[in-house]
N, C-alpha and C positions, 0 to 999 in steps of 0.2 A: 778670244778666238784667234788662232794662229793663221799664218799665211797658207799652210797646207790645207787646213780645214776650209778656208775660204775658197781655194781652188777646187776642192772636192765638191762643195755645195754649188759653186758656179758651173762646174762640169755637169753635174746632175741637172741643174736648171737648163743649161743650153741643150743638153741631150733631149730633155722633155720638150722644150720649146720648139726645137727644130726637127723633132722626131728622127734623131740620128744618134744611135748608140756608139758610133765610131768617133764622135767628137772628143778630142783630147786638147784641153786648153793649156797653152804655154804663155809665158809673159809676152811674147811677140805676136800671138794670135790676134788677128784683126778681122774686120768684117769681110775683107776680100778672101779670107781663108775658109769661111763658112758659107756654104750655099744657102741662100735665102735670107742672109743677114743684110738687108738693105736699109735705107733710111726710115722706111715705114716701120719695119720690124725692130729697128734699133730702139725706138721709143717704147715699144711693148716690152722688149727685153729689159730695158732700164727700169720700167715700172715693176717688173717681176723681181729684179735685183733689189730694188728698194723694199719690196714686200718681204722677200726672203730674209734679208738682213736687218729689217726694221730700221732703215736709214732713209734720209731724204737728201736728194742731191739737187742742186740748182741747175738750171738749164746751161748756165755759163760753165759749170763744172763738167757737165756731160759733153759739151761741145769740144772740150780740150782733150778728151780721152782718145788716144790714138790706137790703143791696143788693150788686151786683157790685163797685162801687167800694171798698166796705169789705173785700170778699173779696180784691181785688187788693192793697190795702194790707196785709192780714194776710199774704198770700203774700210780698210784698216784705220785710216785717219778718222773716219766718221765714228767707228766703233770705239776708238780710243777717247774721243771727245765726250762720250756719254758720262 
């Protein structure tokens, strides 16, 4: 799965999760850019990401993610390791 496909799937997931079809994810998109993406919803979003991509992330990995670009990189890394 390539980077563009990961962004497509993440965008779809975020739009569904936050009920906002206007969300456009970019590498520098972070929680402050999306209304409703708070610490509580962060965990739910990450569970949805793990399910969608069939990957498992450690809490320490999740804590280091500062933006969507870093999330995409982490997903790519997990998919490559399979």
